[in-house]
Steps between C-alpha positions, in 0.01 A plus 500: 500500500338331203724391219407609151447235234806441280336670201443821695853498637641434152310792350438547132864419396489165678160415360619584146802276541291206621219567246750508212562131566156412377593626157866389509433133568225466236699694238822312573324163471340605170832621361676174596222294348526700174884470492560864580677437832802709382296821493699727733368683802299801379485339160124457512458870579732596209307280257162636610634855486636459149195311368265768632706822481750420228784700650776462760446866595420541870551131568782560756276746683217252535727211583690709754836396356769696320507537122817291501317220680217519246762484217658189657160337545416571138841354394420183689156476347639552152758224559224266622279571196221703668589832345660636187670824419473687169600843376201739500423563129380854588794602719802286422672620819243309709461127560160343519449214745210271425385159620581200279238236438650314799461817712140553385424134590655542845307818558174319410587225751562757772181693420288181509648394833442848648146492370432190709602680816302811395191282452537355849557848646192630324295213639612605851493877461240558233565698183491835683743371768744380236474825310566692827800279570642576154446876547676490839792300367538732205503801732767329713702411190477861384631615840790258470579600141499862599777421748724388211450813292795737475442816706 
């Protein structure tokens, strides 16, 4: 019997876990260098989400954590100066959560670090390969998010 290589035995979940490290290490090093080492786990996702979508709506679904956990994460990020809360001027019953200047700066550091990995990936896969990887990951993310929707 021939043993399968580790990457076939691990399947897609194992490969994603290992591959995530390429981004994690580069992003973590960039955050430490820029004095953002106190950004909590999932904080980079929250900042990118808010910078690009402007709303906490659906965040728990995409993160795969409860709304309470998202609220606690936001609390931590507010206390550490990455986010701010304000009353929505249109609907005073709602709170708006937005990145502070510190939060925007941290999001820029994360984006630039991720771009370095993306550039290396593109050099190995080509533009079409990288685009296909993104489409596949988005489809997988959508499947995962659908699992967290109330039935």
